[in-house]
All heavy atoms as TSV, in Angstrom:
chain	resi	resn	atom	element	x	y	z
A	1	LYS	N	N	185.790	170.840	23.830
A	1	LYS	CA	C	185.056	169.924	22.983
A	1	LYS	C	C	185.943	169.313	21.906
A	1	LYS	O	O	185.448	168.626	21.033
A	1	LYS	CB	C	183.864	170.622	22.369
A	1	LYS	CG	C	182.871	171.062	23.418
A	1	LYS	CD	C	181.553	171.389	22.808
A	1	LYS	CE	C	180.618	171.777	23.935
A	1	LYS	NZ	N	179.245	171.571	23.635
A	2	ALA	N	N	187.222	169.591	21.966
A	2	ALA	CA	C	188.144	168.996	21.009
A	2	ALA	C	C	188.324	167.518	21.326
A	2	ALA	O	O	188.281	167.105	22.485
A	2	ALA	CB	C	189.487	169.705	21.053
A	3	LYS	N	N	188.518	166.720	20.297
A	3	LYS	CA	C	188.786	165.309	20.505
A	3	LYS	C	C	190.137	165.147	21.198
A	3	LYS	O	O	191.037	165.963	21.032
A	3	LYS	CB	C	188.817	164.569	19.167
A	3	LYS	CG	C	187.498	164.565	18.448
A	3	LYS	CD	C	187.528	163.683	17.224
A	3	LYS	CE	C	188.436	164.242	16.163
A	3	LYS	NZ	N	188.420	163.461	14.918
A	4	ALA	N	N	190.264	164.079	21.959
A	4	ALA	CA	C	191.516	163.807	22.664
A	4	ALA	C	C	191.863	162.335	22.538
A	4	ALA	O	O	190.984	161.475	22.483
A	4	ALA	CB	C	191.394	164.192	24.128
A	5	LEU	N	N	193.152	162.063	22.496
A	5	LEU	CA	C	193.664	160.701	22.434
A	5	LEU	C	C	194.643	160.517	23.584
A	5	LEU	O	O	195.589	161.289	23.740
A	5	LEU	CB	C	194.378	160.462	21.102
A	5	LEU	CG	C	195.110	159.138	20.924
A	5	LEU	CD1	C	194.121	157.967	20.955
A	5	LEU	CD2	C	195.889	159.132	19.619
A	6	VAL	N	N	194.404	159.501	24.391
A	6	VAL	CA	C	195.330	159.124	25.458
A	6	VAL	C	C	195.928	157.800	25.013
A	6	VAL	O	O	195.219	156.819	24.810
A	6	VAL	CB	C	194.603	158.984	26.815
A	6	VAL	CG1	C	195.572	158.524	27.888
A	6	VAL	CG2	C	193.943	160.292	27.204
A	7	ILE	N	N	197.233	157.788	24.856
A	7	ILE	CA	C	197.888	156.618	24.275
A	7	ILE	C	C	199.155	156.304	25.057
A	7	ILE	O	O	199.849	157.218	25.506
A	7	ILE	CB	C	198.184	156.886	22.778
A	7	ILE	CG1	C	198.609	155.646	22.030
A	7	ILE	CG2	C	199.200	157.987	22.602
A	7	ILE	CD1	C	198.593	155.812	20.521
A	8	GLY	N	N	199.423	155.030	25.281
A	8	GLY	CA	C	200.623	154.665	26.021
A	8	GLY	C	C	200.829	153.176	26.080
A	8	GLY	O	O	200.062	152.393	25.508
A	9	GLY	N	N	201.855	152.790	26.776
A	9	GLY	CA	C	202.204	151.388	26.921
A	9	GLY	C	C	201.758	150.815	28.251
A	9	GLY	O	O	201.810	151.491	29.282
A	10	GLU	N	N	201.342	149.585	28.219
A	10	GLU	CA	C	200.857	148.887	29.413
A	10	GLU	C	C	201.917	148.847	30.518
A	10	GLU	O	O	201.603	148.905	31.697
A	10	GLU	CB	C	200.471	147.461	29.012
A	10	GLU	CG	C	200.125	146.547	30.154
A	10	GLU	CD	C	199.946	145.108	29.712
A	10	GLU	OE1	O	200.740	144.616	28.894
A	10	GLU	OE2	O	198.997	144.495	30.200
A	11	LYS	N	N	203.175	148.767	30.140
A	11	LYS	CA	C	204.250	148.617	31.121
A	11	LYS	C	C	204.988	149.920	31.398
A	11	LYS	O	O	206.097	149.920	31.902
A	11	LYS	CB	C	205.212	147.537	30.653
A	11	LYS	CG	C	204.524	146.179	30.535
A	11	LYS	CD	C	205.514	145.059	30.393
A	11	LYS	CE	C	204.802	143.744	30.252
A	11	LYS	NZ	N	204.460	143.134	31.490
A	12	ASP	N	N	204.349	151.038	31.082
A	12	ASP	CA	C	204.945	152.350	31.343
A	12	ASP	C	C	204.992	152.586	32.849
A	12	ASP	O	O	203.979	152.481	33.528
A	12	ASP	CB	C	204.106	153.430	30.664
A	12	ASP	CG	C	204.752	154.801	30.727
A	12	ASP	OD1	O	205.682	154.996	31.525
A	12	ASP	OD2	O	204.306	155.677	29.969
A	13	VAL	N	N	206.159	152.889	33.361
A	13	VAL	CA	C	206.302	153.196	34.790
A	13	VAL	C	C	206.934	154.573	34.995
A	13	VAL	O	O	207.436	154.874	36.063
A	13	VAL	CB	C	207.130	152.113	35.535
A	13	VAL	CG1	C	206.374	150.800	35.582
A	13	VAL	CG2	C	208.497	151.936	34.904
A	14	ALA	N	N	206.892	155.411	33.973
A	14	ALA	CA	C	207.469	156.750	34.073
A	14	ALA	C	C	206.724	157.557	35.128
A	14	ALA	O	O	205.535	157.360	35.365
A	14	ALA	CB	C	207.388	157.448	32.723
A	15	ALA	N	N	207.409	158.467	35.723
A	15	ALA	CA	C	206.846	159.373	36.734
A	15	ALA	C	C	206.218	158.612	37.894
A	15	ALA	O	O	205.286	159.091	38.531
A	15	ALA	CB	C	205.822	160.313	36.099
A	16	GLY	N	N	206.701	157.407	38.156
A	16	GLY	CA	C	206.242	156.650	39.311
A	16	GLY	C	C	204.878	156.003	39.158
A	16	GLY	O	O	204.306	155.549	40.142
A	17	ALA	N	N	204.342	155.969	37.953
A	17	ALA	CA	C	203.023	155.349	37.748
A	17	ALA	C	C	203.151	153.840	37.939
A	17	ALA	O	O	203.819	153.167	37.180
A	17	ALA	CB	C	202.502	155.656	36.351
A	18	GLU	N	N	202.516	153.332	38.988
A	18	GLU	CA	C	202.583	151.894	39.259
A	18	GLU	C	C	201.637	151.112	38.365
A	18	GLU	O	O	201.859	149.949	38.089
A	18	GLU	CB	C	202.254	151.619	40.721
A	18	GLU	CG	C	203.296	152.176	41.669
A	18	GLU	CD	C	202.948	151.910	43.112
A	18	GLU	OE1	O	202.125	151.023	43.391
A	18	GLU	OE2	O	203.505	152.600	43.972
A	19	ASN	N	N	200.558	151.738	37.941
A	19	ASN	CA	C	199.569	151.075	37.096
A	19	ASN	C	C	199.154	152.059	36.016
A	19	ASN	O	O	198.118	152.700	36.108
A	19	ASN	CB	C	198.373	150.627	37.940
A	19	ASN	CG	C	197.369	149.826	37.128
A	19	ASN	OD1	O	197.437	149.764	35.908
A	19	ASN	ND2	N	196.419	149.233	37.814
A	20	PHE	N	N	199.986	152.177	34.984
A	20	PHE	CA	C	199.724	153.166	33.951
A	20	PHE	C	C	198.369	152.985	33.268
A	20	PHE	O	O	197.675	153.984	33.039
A	20	PHE	CB	C	200.832	153.178	32.894
A	20	PHE	CG	C	200.559	154.177	31.807
A	20	PHE	CD1	C	200.771	155.524	32.009
A	20	PHE	CD2	C	200.035	153.779	30.581
A	20	PHE	CE1	C	200.491	156.456	31.032
A	20	PHE	CE2	C	199.742	154.693	29.593
A	20	PHE	CZ	C	199.975	156.038	29.815
A	21	PRO	N	N	197.948	151.765	32.931
A	21	PRO	CA	C	196.633	151.648	32.281
A	21	PRO	C	C	195.495	152.254	33.109
A	21	PRO	O	O	194.615	152.918	32.558
A	21	PRO	CB	C	196.467	150.139	32.090
A	21	PRO	CG	C	197.867	149.632	31.948
A	21	PRO	CD	C	198.653	150.475	32.929
A	22	ALA	N	N	195.513	152.068	34.416
A	22	ALA	CA	C	194.471	152.644	35.266
A	22	ALA	C	C	194.575	154.169	35.289
A	22	ALA	O	O	193.558	154.870	35.232
A	22	ALA	CB	C	194.557	152.088	36.676
A	23	LEU	N	N	195.787	154.685	35.370
A	23	LEU	CA	C	195.988	156.129	35.353
A	23	LEU	C	C	195.530	156.720	34.021
A	23	LEU	O	O	194.848	157.744	33.981
A	23	LEU	CB	C	197.462	156.460	35.600
A	23	LEU	CG	C	197.859	157.929	35.517
A	23	LEU	CD1	C	197.106	158.755	36.546
A	23	LEU	CD2	C	199.362	158.073	35.687
A	24	ALA	N	N	195.890	156.062	32.920
A	24	ALA	CA	C	195.494	156.544	31.598
A	24	ALA	C	C	193.979	156.526	31.439
A	24	ALA	O	O	193.396	157.447	30.861
A	24	ALA	CB	C	196.157	155.694	30.520
A	25	LYS	N	N	193.321	155.498	31.962
A	25	LYS	CA	C	191.858	155.428	31.889
A	25	LYS	C	C	191.243	156.575	32.682
A	25	LYS	O	O	190.290	157.217	32.237
A	25	LYS	CB	C	191.337	154.093	32.395
A	25	LYS	CG	C	189.816	153.978	32.290
A	25	LYS	CD	C	189.305	152.639	32.726
A	25	LYS	CE	C	187.818	152.484	32.612
A	25	LYS	NZ	N	186.974	153.638	32.662
A	26	HIS	N	N	191.796	156.848	33.860
A	26	HIS	CA	C	191.304	157.962	34.676
A	26	HIS	C	C	191.457	159.278	33.914
A	26	HIS	O	O	190.531	160.107	33.897
A	26	HIS	CB	C	192.045	158.022	36.004
A	26	HIS	CG	C	191.729	159.229	36.808
A	26	HIS	ND1	N	190.519	159.408	37.454
A	26	HIS	CD2	C	192.457	160.349	37.039
A	26	HIS	CE1	C	190.524	160.586	38.059
A	26	HIS	NE2	N	191.685	161.169	37.823
A	27	ILE	N	N	192.600	159.471	33.292
A	27	ILE	CA	C	192.833	160.699	32.521
A	27	ILE	C	C	191.811	160.801	31.387
A	27	ILE	O	O	191.179	161.836	31.202
A	27	ILE	CB	C	194.268	160.730	31.976
A	27	ILE	CG1	C	195.258	160.914	33.134
A	27	ILE	CG2	C	194.433	161.820	30.920
A	27	ILE	CD1	C	196.698	160.659	32.766
A	28	ALA	N	N	191.641	159.721	30.634
A	28	ALA	CA	C	190.693	159.730	29.515
A	28	ALA	C	C	189.274	160.001	29.997
A	28	ALA	O	O	188.524	160.740	29.361
A	28	ALA	CB	C	190.768	158.407	28.756
A	29	ASP	N	N	188.910	159.405	31.117
A	29	ASP	CA	C	187.554	159.561	31.651
A	29	ASP	C	C	187.282	160.969	32.175
A	29	ASP	O	O	186.131	161.391	32.242
A	29	ASP	CB	C	187.286	158.554	32.770
A	29	ASP	CG	C	187.156	157.132	32.274
A	29	ASP	OD1	O	186.990	156.928	31.051
A	29	ASP	OD2	O	187.226	156.214	33.116
A	30	THR	N	N	188.321	161.676	32.592
A	30	THR	CA	C	188.112	163.003	33.177
A	30	THR	C	C	188.240	164.134	32.160
A	30	THR	O	O	187.980	165.283	32.504
A	30	THR	CB	C	189.070	163.245	34.360
A	30	THR	OG1	O	190.416	163.124	33.906
A	30	THR	CG2	C	188.795	162.274	35.485
A	31	ILE	N	N	188.611	163.831	30.946
A	31	ILE	CA	C	188.669	164.858	29.904
A	31	ILE	C	C	187.234	165.185	29.485
A	31	ILE	O	O	186.474	164.269	29.137
A	31	ILE	CB	C	189.515	164.382	28.708
A	31	ILE	CG1	C	190.982	164.287	29.122
A	31	ILE	CG2	C	189.335	165.320	27.516
A	31	ILE	CD1	C	191.888	163.700	28.064
A	32	PRO	N	N	186.851	166.452	29.543
A	32	PRO	CA	C	185.481	166.809	29.145
A	32	PRO	C	C	185.175	166.295	27.738
A	32	PRO	O	O	185.960	166.484	26.816
A	32	PRO	CB	C	185.480	168.335	29.188
A	32	PRO	CG	C	186.554	168.672	30.166
A	32	PRO	CD	C	187.607	167.616	29.971
A	33	GLY	N	N	184.047	165.622	27.621
A	33	GLY	CA	C	183.680	165.044	26.337
A	33	GLY	C	C	184.287	163.683	26.097
A	33	GLY	O	O	184.032	163.048	25.084
A	34	GLY	N	N	185.117	163.238	27.021
A	34	GLY	CA	C	185.740	161.923	26.897
A	34	GLY	C	C	186.952	161.944	25.982
A	34	GLY	O	O	187.270	162.952	25.365
A	35	ALA	N	N	187.618	160.837	25.915
A	35	ALA	CA	C	188.805	160.707	25.084
A	35	ALA	C	C	188.912	159.269	24.617
A	35	ALA	O	O	188.395	158.354	25.254
A	35	ALA	CB	C	190.061	161.088	25.871
A	36	ARG	N	N	189.593	159.080	23.529
A	36	ARG	CA	C	189.874	157.728	23.058
A	36	ARG	C	C	191.116	157.243	23.798
A	36	ARG	O	O	192.110	157.962	23.916
A	36	ARG	CB	C	190.122	157.728	21.554
A	36	ARG	CG	C	190.383	156.351	21.023
A	36	ARG	CD	C	190.299	156.337	19.525
A	36	ARG	NE	N	190.694	155.026	19.059
A	36	ARG	CZ	C	191.259	154.805	17.908
A	36	ARG	NH1	N	191.471	155.794	17.078
A	36	ARG	NH2	N	191.606	153.591	17.558
A	37	LEU	N	N	191.047	156.037	24.307
A	37	LEU	CA	C	192.152	155.457	25.074
A	37	LEU	C	C	192.736	154.277	24.313
A	37	LEU	O	O	192.006	153.370	23.898
A	37	LEU	CB	C	191.643	154.984	26.438
A	37	LEU	CG	C	192.630	154.225	27.323
A	37	LEU	CD1	C	193.830	155.092	27.684
A	37	LEU	CD2	C	191.930	153.720	28.578
A	38	VAL	N	N	194.047	154.296	24.126
A	38	VAL	CA	C	194.753	153.186	23.488
A	38	VAL	C	C	195.926	152.805	24.388
A	38	VAL	O	O	196.783	153.634	24.684
A	38	VAL	CB	C	195.290	153.564	22.086
A	38	VAL	CG1	C	196.084	152.420	21.484
A	38	VAL	CG2	C	194.147	153.973	21.166
A	39	ILE	N	N	195.928	151.555	24.837
A	39	ILE	CA	C	197.028	151.014	25.642
A	39	ILE	C	C	197.629	149.853	24.866
A	39	ILE	O	O	196.938	148.886	24.527
A	39	ILE	CB	C	196.533	150.513	27.018
A	39	ILE	CG1	C	195.863	151.642	27.801
A	39	ILE	CG2	C	197.678	149.894	27.805
A	39	ILE	CD1	C	196.785	152.756	28.230
A	40	PHE	N	N	198.919	149.939	24.586
A	40	PHE	CA	C	199.609	148.867	23.875
A	40	PHE	C	C	200.125	147.834	24.871
A	40	PHE	O	O	200.859	148.181	25.802
A	40	PHE	CB	C	200.781	149.418	23.065
A	40	PHE	CG	C	200.366	150.358	21.971
A	40	PHE	CD1	C	200.636	151.714	22.064
A	40	PHE	CD2	C	199.699	149.900	20.857
A	40	PHE	CE1	C	200.262	152.585	21.071
A	40	PHE	CE2	C	199.309	150.758	19.849
A	40	PHE	CZ	C	199.588	152.111	19.956
A	41	PRO	N	N	199.761	146.555	24.701
A	41	PRO	CA	C	200.219	145.516	25.627
A	41	PRO	C	C	201.730	145.288	25.510
A	41	PRO	O	O	202.304	145.391	24.427
A	41	PRO	CB	C	199.438	144.269	25.206
A	41	PRO	CG	C	198.874	144.554	23.865
A	41	PRO	CD	C	198.873	146.037	23.673
A	42	ASN	N	N	202.351	145.012	26.652
A	42	ASN	CA	C	203.783	144.692	26.722
A	42	ASN	C	C	204.676	145.780	26.131
A	42	ASN	O	O	205.726	145.485	25.563
A	42	ASN	CB	C	204.069	143.340	26.056
A	42	ASN	CG	C	203.390	142.208	26.774
A	42	ASN	OD1	O	203.452	142.108	27.995
A	42	ASN	ND2	N	202.698	141.362	26.026
A	43	VAL	N	N	204.264	147.027	26.259
A	43	VAL	CA	C	205.030	148.167	25.749
A	43	VAL	C	C	205.251	149.129	26.905
A	43	VAL	O	O	204.398	149.274	27.777
A	43	VAL	CB	C	204.268	148.857	24.584
A	43	VAL	CG1	C	204.957	150.134	24.156
A	43	VAL	CG2	C	204.135	147.905	23.411
A	44	GLY	N	N	206.400	149.789	26.900
A	44	GLY	CA	C	206.736	150.710	27.970
A	44	GLY	C	C	206.408	152.156	27.653
A	44	GLY	O	O	205.379	152.463	27.047
A	45	HIS	N	N	207.315	153.051	28.008
A	45	HIS	CA	C	207.088	154.494	27.973
A	45	HIS	C	C	207.195	155.116	26.581
A	45	HIS	O	O	206.756	156.243	26.380
A	45	HIS	CB	C	208.092	155.167	28.911
A	45	HIS	CG	C	207.892	156.629	29.078
A	45	HIS	ND1	N	206.749	157.180	29.627
A	45	HIS	CD2	C	208.701	157.684	28.762
A	45	HIS	CE1	C	206.862	158.499	29.651
A	45	HIS	NE2	N	208.030	158.832	29.133
A	46	VAL	N	N	207.776	154.429	25.627
A	46	VAL	CA	C	208.004	155.036	24.306
A	46	VAL	C	C	207.374	154.196	23.180
A	46	VAL	O	O	208.070	153.663	22.322
A	46	VAL	CB	C	209.504	155.279	24.049
A	46	VAL	CG1	C	210.029	156.430	24.867
A	46	VAL	CG2	C	210.316	154.024	24.317
A	47	PRO	N	N	206.051	154.085	23.153
A	47	PRO	CA	C	205.411	153.249	22.142
A	47	PRO	C	C	205.685	153.716	20.712
A	47	PRO	O	O	205.729	152.905	19.791
A	47	PRO	CB	C	203.919	153.328	22.468
A	47	PRO	CG	C	203.760	154.546	23.292
A	47	PRO	CD	C	205.062	154.719	24.027
A	48	HIS	N	N	205.917	155.011	20.525
A	48	HIS	CA	C	206.211	155.509	19.181
A	48	HIS	C	C	207.545	154.973	18.661
A	48	HIS	O	O	207.756	154.919	17.456
A	48	HIS	CB	C	206.186	157.038	19.148
A	48	HIS	CG	C	207.146	157.684	20.087
A	48	HIS	ND1	N	206.955	157.677	21.456
A	48	HIS	CD2	C	208.301	158.343	19.865
A	48	HIS	CE1	C	207.964	158.317	22.027
A	48	HIS	NE2	N	208.787	158.726	21.087
A	49	ILE	N	N	208.406	154.526	19.566
A	49	ILE	CA	C	209.676	153.910	19.173
A	49	ILE	C	C	209.590	152.388	19.261
A	49	ILE	O	O	210.102	151.682	18.398
A	49	ILE	CB	C	210.833	154.439	20.053
A	49	ILE	CG1	C	211.052	155.928	19.768
A	49	ILE	CG2	C	212.118	153.648	19.822
A	49	ILE	CD1	C	212.029	156.609	20.685
A	50	GLN	N	N	208.928	151.875	20.294
A	50	GLN	CA	C	208.861	150.428	20.518
A	50	GLN	C	C	207.949	149.711	19.525
A	50	GLN	O	O	208.261	148.600	19.108
A	50	GLN	CB	C	208.417	150.140	21.952
A	50	GLN	CG	C	209.441	150.598	22.979
A	50	GLN	CD	C	208.917	150.471	24.390
A	50	GLN	OE1	O	208.015	151.198	24.789
A	50	GLN	NE2	N	209.479	149.531	25.137
A	51	VAL	N	N	206.815	150.307	19.203
A	51	VAL	CA	C	205.877	149.694	18.245
A	51	VAL	C	C	205.385	150.784	17.282
A	51	VAL	O	O	204.202	151.127	17.259
A	51	VAL	CB	C	204.698	148.993	18.957
A	51	VAL	CG1	C	205.146	147.717	19.640
A	51	VAL	CG2	C	204.014	149.912	19.967
A	52	PRO	N	N	206.296	151.333	16.466
A	52	PRO	CA	C	205.931	152.486	15.641
A	52	PRO	C	C	204.794	152.215	14.660
A	52	PRO	O	O	203.961	153.099	14.426
A	52	PRO	CB	C	207.227	152.842	14.918
A	52	PRO	CG	C	208.061	151.611	14.979
A	52	PRO	CD	C	207.670	150.922	16.256
A	53	ASP	N	N	204.729	151.027	14.100
A	53	ASP	CA	C	203.656	150.736	13.142
A	53	ASP	C	C	202.291	150.775	13.818
A	53	ASP	O	O	201.346	151.367	13.287
A	53	ASP	CB	C	203.866	149.378	12.472
A	53	ASP	CG	C	205.077	149.358	11.552
A	53	ASP	OD1	O	205.513	150.447	11.118
A	53	ASP	OD2	O	205.577	148.258	11.268
A	54	GLN	N	N	202.195	150.168	14.998
A	54	GLN	CA	C	200.928	150.190	15.736
A	54	GLN	C	C	200.585	151.606	16.201
A	54	GLN	O	O	199.434	152.047	16.111
A	54	GLN	CB	C	201.002	149.261	16.944
A	54	GLN	CG	C	201.121	147.794	16.600
A	54	GLN	CD	C	201.358	146.964	17.848
A	54	GLN	OE1	O	200.702	147.160	18.864
A	54	GLN	NE2	N	202.309	146.049	17.776
A	55	PHE	N	N	201.594	152.298	16.707
A	55	PHE	CA	C	201.387	153.670	17.183
A	55	PHE	C	C	200.891	154.565	16.044
A	55	PHE	O	O	199.898	155.282	16.192
A	55	PHE	CB	C	202.695	154.226	17.759
A	55	PHE	CG	C	202.583	155.626	18.280
A	55	PHE	CD1	C	202.219	155.864	19.587
A	55	PHE	CD2	C	202.838	156.713	17.449
A	55	PHE	CE1	C	202.111	157.167	20.078
A	55	PHE	CE2	C	202.721	158.013	17.921
A	55	PHE	CZ	C	202.361	158.235	19.244
A	56	ASN	N	N	201.585	154.513	14.912
A	56	ASN	CA	C	201.210	155.351	13.780
A	56	ASN	C	C	199.816	155.013	13.273
A	56	ASN	O	O	199.053	155.917	12.914
A	56	ASN	CB	C	202.231	155.222	12.651
A	56	ASN	CG	C	203.556	155.857	13.008
A	56	ASN	OD1	O	203.635	156.734	13.865
A	56	ASN	ND2	N	204.614	155.400	12.368
A	57	LYS	N	N	199.462	153.732	13.244
A	57	LYS	CA	C	198.132	153.322	12.807
A	57	LYS	C	C	197.060	153.937	13.708
A	57	LYS	O	O	196.077	154.502	13.224
A	57	LYS	CB	C	198.020	151.799	12.817
A	57	LYS	CG	C	196.658	151.291	12.411
A	57	LYS	CD	C	196.584	149.784	12.495
A	57	LYS	CE	C	195.165	149.322	12.238
A	57	LYS	NZ	N	194.984	147.911	12.503
A	58	GLU	N	N	197.246	153.830	15.022
A	58	GLU	CA	C	196.267	154.378	15.965
A	58	GLU	C	C	196.187	155.906	15.861
A	58	GLU	O	O	195.093	156.466	15.889
A	58	GLU	CB	C	196.596	153.966	17.400
A	58	GLU	CG	C	196.448	152.496	17.677
A	58	GLU	CD	C	195.006	152.009	17.595
A	58	GLU	OE1	O	194.057	152.835	17.680
A	58	GLU	OE2	O	194.814	150.794	17.454
A	59	LEU	N	N	197.329	156.543	15.744
A	59	LEU	CA	C	197.356	158.001	15.650
A	59	LEU	C	C	196.669	158.476	14.373
A	59	LEU	O	O	195.838	159.387	14.398
A	59	LEU	CB	C	198.792	158.509	15.714
A	59	LEU	CG	C	198.963	160.031	15.642
A	59	LEU	CD1	C	198.222	160.729	16.757
A	59	LEU	CD2	C	200.441	160.382	15.646
A	60	LEU	N	N	196.973	157.851	13.254
A	60	LEU	CA	C	196.356	158.257	11.988
A	60	LEU	C	C	194.854	157.981	11.983
A	60	LEU	O	O	194.074	158.782	11.459
A	60	LEU	CB	C	197.040	157.560	10.818
A	60	LEU	CG	C	198.483	158.046	10.540
A	60	LEU	CD1	C	199.128	157.179	9.475
A	60	LEU	CD2	C	198.500	159.508	10.155
A	61	ASN	N	N	194.447	156.852	12.585
A	61	ASN	CA	C	193.001	156.565	12.697
A	61	ASN	C	C	192.306	157.652	13.515
A	61	ASN	O	O	191.221	158.111	13.162
A	61	ASN	CB	C	192.753	155.197	13.326
A	61	ASN	CG	C	192.996	154.056	12.374
A	61	ASN	OD1	O	192.999	154.248	11.165
A	61	ASN	ND2	N	193.217	152.881	12.916
A	62	PHE	N	N	192.940	158.055	14.610
A	62	PHE	CA	C	192.360	159.094	15.453
A	62	PHE	C	C	192.285	160.427	14.704
A	62	PHE	O	O	191.265	161.109	14.721
A	62	PHE	CB	C	193.193	159.271	16.726
A	62	PHE	CG	C	192.751	160.424	17.572
A	62	PHE	CD1	C	191.594	160.336	18.334
A	62	PHE	CD2	C	193.464	161.601	17.592
A	62	PHE	CE1	C	191.168	161.411	19.106
A	62	PHE	CE2	C	193.058	162.683	18.354
A	62	PHE	CZ	C	191.893	162.576	19.121
A	63	LEU	N	N	193.366	160.799	14.037
A	63	LEU	CA	C	193.386	162.075	13.317
A	63	LEU	C	C	192.383	162.088	12.170
A	63	LEU	O	O	191.838	163.142	11.829
A	63	LEU	CB	C	194.789	162.365	12.793
A	63	LEU	CG	C	195.844	162.643	13.869
A	63	LEU	CD1	C	197.221	162.740	13.237
A	63	LEU	CD2	C	195.500	163.892	14.648
A	64	GLY	N	N	192.107	160.913	11.597
A	64	GLY	CA	C	191.156	160.832	10.504
A	64	GLY	C	C	189.713	160.719	10.944
A	64	GLY	O	O	188.804	160.781	10.116
A	65	SER	N	N	189.499	160.584	12.252
A	65	SER	CA	C	188.117	160.395	12.740
A	65	SER	C	C	187.405	161.714	12.951
A	65	SER	O	O	187.972	162.763	12.976
A	65	SER	CB	C	188.113	159.589	14.042
A	65	SER	OG	O	188.734	160.311	15.084
């Protein structure tokens, strides 16, 4: 019943994921109780480095919720 955050980049292809947004949505949907899903457009595998301001904003919003 703990809250969960699934966060990543739209263009992430790590671990062979051909469509990361769809995979991330599936992961979020299958977590018991649901999860918050955040996909950053035009970002790859390291959103915390590629768009740190956006990443930190989303993470802090989630932690404060």
